Steps between C-alpha positions, in 0.01 A plus 500: 500500500716558192850349478712716268768392254756678723397294803514177301851581372626579847367168623647319202846650561496445876373143481654362186757712317706638788435255781849542647395824678360489854158663523246519783324164522702370205843368601762499231557193286842345561478147362378322188206370702415858607480602134261216419285596798467853358385392154323177606628297203780534246425414136715200409409422139847632417742367759732808483214732595483348847859602566474842335176587684680450831825678404299803383345555840764457769857620430742262668329179396672287236421214262619243754256633761208426268633155414541416871140597575367295211710187509706513820264609778198423283308782665368588153322256271406509130132424444275494195187682612336834422409533129691174432819700561814396687563699817743496789328530836590460866503139614238586766266633233520198269196317652289816458612570145456139397149472641393846386625479142731211413255215570238643261767548231604139551142377454466693175831373367413137585162527328659650192778241481256209539277645228792539258627151572155363427418703191823600319717268290816398683824320423495230630120470523342531847217249545386598855574860604433448871717188524779656292512813718492309828785271393711788364456690827607193695812468289584870542476479877715184500768657278524814715513294819775270363712742298452830676413835337481470119444750221230439245729336244654263755159417645360416157790260444426333832127490423453433125125549526568874543621505141154400377425761235182682409479518121385804299137495386511822292743684273526798736856614575448458875354148468819293523611170638551532875573255777299458817797589723435870554126465552528212745775664709310829509194311622696323774656832601162671533367201694788547743666163462819613323703818542765684299844456651830670429554538123793358310765761416537856621270715711323618182426154361141402418598134476310412816483160663209323666496341845227342713315756713566262791860624490367843609190389692535146641158341465386761248373858517275543806134527402304822538132555432474675163259781596709572810816500291351741246409743779850473644660559163271797432601649836871455427461649152314807629768546766760517224304660213195671644310726479397347171200403297308175498613454140865530604464219753299280265763539225797436728354185654333363189180441696148538363291794622299288745808371684659846497199658664465216749867541604457877545177443689689299761735789575482820700517743207366844419375624163689800360535686175839415350660727241615274216669773297421648165486273193807563289654704779317824421173666582277492805564226748250219525395328819353157554325335791758315705571344836761543769570302813359673805843457658654711224267786592595468865880462476579829325616339175297742294658796676857451383670835429568618145874455546441121519543486123751779462799398283422127530630310197445127445596274209285188509514204258251362252183358658584674829220460758455875541470570127259205466316557827181669378259464210451877476846652458458849361575658840861382485551399136367807319524497120785249478313169472571431130875534542538318831258206464478230239183427305369247755554716808847402628697788646860570408771631733397849613652814647298653785541855622303630801240228475431494129650330194712728284713268285669166441838348576709190445850367539653390172708188461840578646356707782428839337200674662275705270171681549256720310282766665163570339446835662711790629560442871797733534876461508515390865244224443679384186830483690331300779363252241843457353656437841238242588544323167875484568442366850280212380732421209794472737311241705456278193873440452501568126181313423232670292125490553259333262122490469288211376235753396685787328322834479552762227734715710692192622577412137625851436729494803650170388538600135 
């Protein structure tokens, strides 16, 4: 069976880009939690992207709705997991994500930190890496328990050991003095013992605070067997992003090939040929061997009508989960990679039209929406993009949007 680019785009639009429309077997998304269910996990490296990813998908939701889900109801939780990346996932999914991806990341970060403490020069000197790390962790937990959520700077004042610095050993520009704070807190986050709470400042602030995970999960994150968790996460990912290739799943999760294949082997899947587009956006389409959940073949998802994508416009932020959802992206990205991604693979804010990326957008400081289309999509489509940019800008109350990883086109729009 061959899954075409057109079928994949219809699924992408129905599931992820226009989830506010009722479809057979796919009830419309109404809430922030519904949006997260549709995309499985929101990228949260940039705090504003979490808000913008939700606002892009369901008209009627506002910034406060996202804040309430994150920090009021706490139905959504920030976790460091797949590919050592920060995500927002449903509270119910946290044990699965942690066991399937976060725990392994935590083990790698702990091994690396212990090695650096034992082998690199530090100020002040560390005599026993294991003892130093254990005592610093104890002090971090005590400070958070006694003083409540703290940002990194406040926590390092409460726990001076966090200011222990690794000293440069080369003359390379990137080899600079750095404290242990960021590495240790990232490790504890991946291990599931601390969690990012509400940031200081406005909705767009990246000045996050740390709190004990016990504040979200009394007694800690429930344990799940790792192979079982990987199978559960693979099933959830295929339900949101499949049909897809084995490489897509391996990249998204950060697993090795053995664990990826073991997870797929535990599921009821079917092998299919998946069209992955044409490199550079031109020429004959290529197909790769892929997989699809058997349920997807049975529920009619692949038979969505062509008008599913008709006139659908979406403006999603940098690092949006849909833009970043697959390793092989030609089928929706076309020839625009160099302008819309930075040199290490981070996506900028993108304009989608009928299930494919056609440009970039932003909101400048002061609230002015701007966009740039990279192909001719017609006057009606351009007007729809402008209207959607205006809608999102109005929700931000005069705030602009920023990106921690600016792309070439982003820089032009902000020039």
